[in-house]
C-alpha positions as CSV (number, residue, x, y, z in Angstrom):
1,X,-10.6,42.3,-33.0
2,X,-7.9,40.1,-31.7
3,X,-7.8,40.2,-27.8
4,X,-5.4,42.8,-26.6
5,X,-5.1,44.6,-29.9
6,X,-6.2,48.2,-30.7
7,X,-7.2,51.2,-28.6
8,X,-8.2,50.9,-25.0
9,X,-8.4,53.9,-22.7
10,X,-7.4,57.3,-24.1
11,X,-3.7,57.2,-25.0
12,X,-3.4,53.5,-25.2
13,X,-2.7,51.4,-28.3
14,X,-1.5,47.9,-27.7
15,X,-0.5,44.9,-29.8
16,X,-2.4,41.6,-30.1
17,X,-1.4,39.0,-27.5
18,X,0.8,36.2,-28.8
19,X,2.1,33.1,-26.9
20,X,5.4,33.5,-28.8
21,X,6.4,36.6,-26.9
22,X,9.2,37.1,-24.4
23,X,8.2,40.0,-22.2
24,X,10.7,42.5,-20.8
25,X,9.4,45.0,-18.2
26,X,10.8,48.2,-16.9
27,X,9.8,48.8,-13.2
28,X,9.6,52.4,-12.1
29,X,7.0,54.3,-14.1
30,X,5.9,51.1,-15.8
31,X,5.0,48.6,-13.1
32,X,5.2,51.1,-10.2
33,X,4.2,54.7,-9.8
34,X,7.2,57.0,-9.4
35,X,8.2,58.1,-6.0
36,X,10.1,61.2,-4.9
37,X,12.9,58.8,-3.7
38,X,13.5,55.2,-4.9
39,X,12.4,53.9,-1.5
40,X,9.0,55.8,-1.8
41,X,7.3,53.2,-3.9
42,X,4.8,50.4,-3.2
43,X,3.6,47.5,-5.3
44,X,0.0,47.6,-6.3
45,X,-2.0,44.7,-4.8
46,X,-1.9,41.6,-7.0
47,X,1.2,42.6,-9.0
48,X,3.4,39.7,-8.0
49,X,0.5,37.3,-8.6
50,X,0.1,38.7,-12.1
51,X,3.8,38.5,-12.9
52,X,4.0,35.0,-11.5
53,X,1.0,33.9,-13.6
54,X,2.5,35.6,-16.7
55,X,5.8,33.8,-16.4
56,X,4.0,30.5,-16.6
57,X,2.7,31.6,-20.0
58,X,5.7,33.3,-21.5
59,X,9.3,34.1,-20.4
60,X,9.4,37.4,-18.4
61,X,12.3,39.5,-17.2
62,X,12.6,42.8,-15.4
63,X,14.9,45.4,-17.0
64,X,15.4,48.3,-14.6
65,X,17.7,51.0,-13.4
66,X,17.4,49.6,-9.9
67,X,20.0,47.3,-8.5
68,X,19.1,43.6,-8.6
69,X,19.0,43.4,-4.8
70,X,16.4,46.2,-4.7
71,X,14.3,44.4,-7.3
72,X,14.4,41.2,-5.4
73,X,13.4,43.0,-2.2
74,X,10.5,44.8,-3.9
75,X,9.1,41.7,-5.7
76,X,9.7,39.1,-3.0
77,X,9.0,36.2,-2.8
78,X,8.9,36.3,-6.6
79,X,12.4,36.1,-8.2
80,X,12.6,36.8,-11.9
81,X,15.4,36.9,-14.5
82,X,16.4,40.6,-14.3
83,X,18.8,43.2,-15.5
84,X,19.6,45.9,-13.0
85,X,21.5,49.2,-13.2
86,X,20.5,49.5,-16.9
87,X,22.1,46.2,-17.7
88,X,25.4,46.7,-15.7
89,X,24.3,43.6,-13.7
90,X,22.1,40.8,-15.1
91,X,20.7,37.5,-13.8
92,X,19.8,35.0,-16.4
93,X,16.9,32.5,-16.1
94,X,19.5,29.9,-15.1
95,X,20.5,32.1,-12.1
96,X,24.0,33.0,-13.6
97,X,25.2,36.5,-12.8
98,X,26.8,38.8,-15.4
99,X,28.3,42.1,-14.3
100,X,30.0,45.0,-16.1
101,X,33.7,45.4,-15.1
102,X,33.4,48.6,-13.1
103,X,36.3,49.9,-10.9
104,X,34.9,51.0,-7.6
105,X,38.0,53.0,-6.9
106,X,37.4,55.0,-10.1
107,X,33.7,55.5,-9.4
108,X,34.6,56.8,-5.9
109,X,36.3,59.8,-7.6
110,X,32.8,60.8,-8.8
111,X,30.8,59.7,-5.8
112,X,32.6,61.8,-3.2
113,X,32.0,65.2,-4.8
114,X,28.4,64.3,-5.7
115,X,27.7,63.2,-2.1
116,X,29.1,66.6,-0.9
117,X,26.9,68.4,-3.4
118,X,23.7,66.6,-2.4
119,X,24.4,67.4,1.3
120,X,24.4,71.1,0.4
121,X,21.2,70.9,-1.8
122,X,18.0,70.0,0.0
123,X,15.6,67.8,-2.0
124,X,18.4,66.0,-3.9
125,X,19.6,62.4,-3.3
126,X,22.7,60.6,-4.4
127,X,22.0,56.8,-4.9
128,X,25.2,54.7,-5.1
129,X,24.0,51.5,-6.8
130,X,27.4,49.8,-7.0
131,X,28.1,50.2,-10.7
132,X,26.3,53.4,-11.3
133,X,25.6,56.7,-9.5
134,X,22.2,58.3,-9.7
135,X,21.5,61.9,-8.6
136,X,17.8,62.3,-8.0
137,X,16.3,65.8,-8.0
138,X,12.6,65.1,-8.0
139,X,12.3,66.9,-4.7
140,X,14.0,69.9,-6.1
141,X,13.2,70.2,-9.8
142,X,14.5,73.8,-9.9
143,X,18.0,72.4,-9.4
144,X,18.0,70.4,-12.6
145,X,20.6,72.6,-14.4
146,X,22.8,72.8,-11.3
147,X,22.6,69.1,-10.8
148,X,23.6,68.6,-14.4
149,X,26.7,70.7,-14.0
150,X,27.7,68.8,-10.8
151,X,27.3,65.5,-12.6
152,X,29.3,66.7,-15.6
153,X,32.1,67.9,-13.4
154,X,32.1,64.5,-11.6
155,X,32.1,62.7,-14.9
156,X,35.3,64.4,-16.0
157,X,37.1,62.6,-13.1
158,X,36.3,59.2,-14.7
159,X,37.6,59.2,-18.2
160,X,35.9,57.6,-21.3
161,X,34.7,54.5,-19.6
162,X,31.6,56.2,-18.2
163,X,28.8,58.4,-19.6
164,X,26.1,60.6,-18.1
165,X,22.5,59.4,-18.8
166,X,19.3,61.3,-18.2
167,X,16.0,60.0,-16.9
168,X,12.8,61.2,-15.2
169,X,14.1,63.7,-12.6
170,X,17.4,61.8,-12.4
171,X,20.9,62.0,-13.8
172,X,23.0,58.9,-13.8
173,X,26.7,58.2,-14.3
174,X,27.0,54.6,-15.6
175,X,29.5,52.5,-17.5
176,X,29.7,53.2,-21.2
177,X,28.3,50.4,-23.5
178,X,25.9,48.9,-20.9
179,X,22.2,49.7,-21.4
180,X,18.8,48.1,-21.5
181,X,19.1,47.3,-25.2
182,X,22.2,45.3,-24.6
183,X,20.5,43.5,-21.7
184,X,17.6,42.6,-23.9
185,X,19.9,41.3,-26.6
186,X,21.8,39.2,-24.1
187,X,18.6,37.7,-22.7
188,X,17.5,36.9,-26.3
189,X,20.5,34.7,-26.9
190,X,19.7,32.6,-23.8
191,X,17.0,30.1,-22.9
192,X,14.0,30.4,-22.5
193,X,14.0,33.8,-24.4
194,X,15.9,32.7,-27.5
195,X,13.7,32.2,-30.6
196,X,10.8,34.2,-29.2
197,X,9.4,37.7,-30.1
198,X,10.8,40.3,-27.7
199,X,8.3,42.7,-26.2
200,X,9.8,45.6,-24.3
201,X,7.6,47.9,-22.1
202,X,9.0,51.1,-20.5
203,X,8.3,54.7,-19.8
204,X,11.6,56.6,-19.7
205,X,14.4,57.8,-22.0
206,X,16.6,55.0,-20.7
207,X,14.0,52.6,-22.1
208,X,14.5,53.8,-25.6
209,X,17.6,51.5,-25.9
210,X,15.3,48.6,-25.1
211,X,12.7,49.8,-27.6
212,X,15.3,50.0,-30.4
213,X,16.7,46.6,-29.5
214,X,13.3,45.0,-29.6
215,X,12.5,46.6,-32.9
216,X,15.8,45.5,-34.5
217,X,15.1,41.9,-33.4
218,X,11.6,42.0,-35.1
219,X,9.8,42.4,-31.7
220,X,7.4,44.9,-30.2
221,X,8.0,48.1,-28.2
222,X,5.5,49.7,-25.9
223,X,5.9,53.2,-24.5
224,X,4.2,54.0,-21.2
225,X,3.0,57.6,-21.1
226,X,3.3,60.4,-23.6
227,X,6.2,62.0,-25.5
228,X,8.2,61.0,-28.6
229,X,9.6,57.5,-28.7
230,X,11.0,54.8,-30.9
231,X,8.2,52.5,-29.5
232,X,5.6,51.4,-31.9
233,X,2.8,50.9,-29.3
234,X,1.5,52.9,-26.4
235,X,0.0,52.5,-22.9
236,X,-1.3,55.6,-21.0
237,X,0.1,54.8,-17.5
238,X,1.0,52.3,-14.8
239,X,-2.6,51.2,-14.3
240,X,-3.1,50.5,-18.0
241,X,0.1,48.4,-18.0
242,X,-1.1,46.3,-15.1
243,X,-4.6,45.9,-16.6
244,X,-3.0,44.9,-20.0
245,X,-0.8,42.3,-18.3
246,X,-3.9,40.9,-16.4
247,X,-5.8,40.7,-19.7
248,X,-2.8,38.8,-21.2
249,X,-2.9,36.2,-18.4
250,X,-6.7,35.9,-18.7
251,X,-6.5,35.5,-22.5
252,X,-3.9,32.8,-22.1
253,X,-6.3,30.8,-19.9
254,X,-8.9,31.0,-22.6
255,X,-6.5,30.2,-25.4
256,X,-4.1,27.7,-23.9
257,X,-0.7,27.2,-25.5
258,X,-0.8,24.5,-28.2
259,X,-4.6,24.7,-28.3
């Protein structure tokens, strides 16, 4: 069997490694275990080393719901090409920044009532990321329906330029037309990603856009965890993702590019 292909631990089915890949990685739930709050996460030992070694083999980008500043803080001193806020902000491999045209004054019309709502509901958190607003209710899962109504009401203040997305114990108001699939497609038009095979790895419903984009471009999509998905491959959890990336780095050392 080709290294990296086939079943590993229960619930995992991964593709064969290929030096022609360009790897796109979600963060929370994929590289990091989920926390009750966005700040309640830690990197597993050796993760930045693995990612640094991986990017010497193939192009690598992070594609996350977190803001870019948050990603840079988490992975410091490593700085990777990255899309934050589901693609509403993106840094190419050349360091150029790309941002969705979002009106902060418009977004404030939704932020103020949601901030008031979270103050009255223990266990919830409103995260203002700049271009998006995320209402987390992992600490109060019984409030999911009520949180949904609050977000829907806030969305009505914004017009057609925004939509309400769902995630793992989070609801997010974000600019319409900007998602992880668009971010992947934009990366794939730029060096050093252009001409390569996109591989998108993620765990959440917001990653489905990335899976579909990778599939359309003839690439590979890897779902982390269970549940229905457009992804063609599967990894059981965060530990399995990190083990798989480690194996890719080790494989590349045994099968050098151009060898």
